[in-house]
Wavefront OBJ file of the C-alpha trace (Angstrom):
o trace
v 107.891 2.434 221.946
v 107.689 0.256 225.053
v 110.453 -2.223 225.858
v 107.838 -4.626 227.269
v 106.371 -6.900 224.591
v 102.673 -6.458 223.908
v 100.304 -9.027 225.401
v 97.988 -10.652 222.856
v 94.406 -9.448 223.258
v 91.669 -12.055 222.911
v 89.194 -10.570 220.449
v 85.427 -10.890 220.938
v 84.985 -12.994 217.808
v 86.385 -16.213 216.433
v 87.903 -17.127 213.113
v 86.100 -19.064 210.396
v 87.119 -22.339 212.008
v 85.833 -21.263 215.448
v 89.309 -20.759 216.868
v 90.081 -17.675 218.958
v 91.416 -14.528 217.331
v 94.065 -12.375 218.970
v 95.380 -8.887 218.395
v 99.011 -8.128 219.119
v 99.599 -4.396 219.443
v 101.137 -1.970 221.876
v 98.344 0.555 221.226
v 94.978 0.392 223.018
v 93.606 2.995 220.608
v 94.292 1.223 217.309
v 91.325 0.946 214.931
v 91.005 -2.806 215.575
v 91.243 -2.299 219.354
v 88.463 0.308 219.198
v 86.329 -2.022 217.064
v 86.876 -4.867 219.532
v 85.815 -2.530 222.373
v 82.629 -1.679 220.462
v 81.825 -5.342 219.797
v 82.419 -6.247 223.459
v 80.104 -3.449 224.594
v 77.429 -4.596 222.132
v 77.738 -8.220 223.261
v 77.333 -7.212 226.912
v 74.309 -4.996 226.145
v 72.705 -7.815 224.155
v 73.350 -10.236 227.028
v 71.717 -7.831 229.500
v 68.688 -7.467 227.225
v 68.429 -11.224 226.820
v 68.563 -11.661 230.592
v 65.601 -9.287 230.982
v 63.694 -11.259 228.339
v 64.594 -14.545 230.048
v 63.241 -13.342 233.384
v 59.926 -12.455 231.778
v 59.736 -15.724 229.847
v 60.490 -17.844 232.908
v 57.662 -16.178 234.812
v 55.152 -16.822 231.984
v 53.234 -20.076 232.626
v 52.220 -20.240 228.942
v 55.809 -20.694 227.748
v 56.441 -24.106 226.249
v 59.530 -26.326 226.169
v 60.483 -25.268 222.624
v 60.625 -21.629 223.686
v 62.678 -22.479 226.755
v 65.142 -24.536 224.675
v 65.570 -21.602 222.296
v 66.047 -19.264 225.259
v 68.636 -21.644 226.733
v 70.589 -21.665 223.480
v 70.568 -17.864 223.302
v 71.587 -17.536 226.961
v 74.414 -20.011 226.380
v 75.750 -17.897 223.510
v 75.444 -14.692 225.558
v 77.260 -16.310 228.482
v 80.056 -17.500 226.199
v 80.410 -13.944 224.839
v 80.461 -12.461 228.352
v 83.086 -14.958 229.510
v 85.241 -14.163 226.469
v 84.984 -10.437 227.306
v 85.877 -11.155 230.938
v 88.849 -13.289 229.913
v 90.076 -10.647 227.482
v 89.688 -7.779 229.947
v 91.156 -9.782 232.797
v 94.209 -10.682 230.769
v 94.730 -7.010 229.922
v 94.291 -5.745 233.497
v 96.688 -8.082 235.322
v 99.998 -9.706 234.559
v 98.905 -13.136 235.809
v 96.868 -15.554 233.714
v 93.220 -16.056 234.569
v 93.156 -19.064 236.918
v 90.677 -21.034 234.818
v 90.348 -22.120 231.219
v 87.206 -20.968 229.434
v 87.722 -23.385 226.571
v 88.429 -20.854 223.833
l 1 2 3 4 5 6 7 8 9 10 11 12 13 14 15 16 17 18 19 20 21 22 23 24 25 26 27 28 29 30 31 32 33 34 35 36 37 38 39 40 41 42 43 44 45 46 47 48 49 50 51 52 53 54 55 56 57 58 59 60 61 62 63 64 65 66 67 68 69 70 71 72 73 74 75 76 77 78 79 80 81 82 83 84 85 86 87 88 89 90 91 92 93 94 95 96 97 98 99 100 101 102 103 104
């Protein structure tokens, strides 16, 4: 076992009250770590797919304001997920804190 204490890992989901969830383990291959990796990968794939859809929608002159508002809400969620993944991965790859607060 390592003498260095484990760094809490920000998980890619929140608790019931919307607060961040963390995993404290010294194993990157624990079942919960692997599940978190899978969820992060899914979130990033979904964000990439949404971005492709957004590009097409923005170019369509027939799109109305309601559709664009819905798209904006979905893009906002995808961006929040991507930033959470970036914060979690950044915190695990360096010893220093990320120099900005993402608000979660």
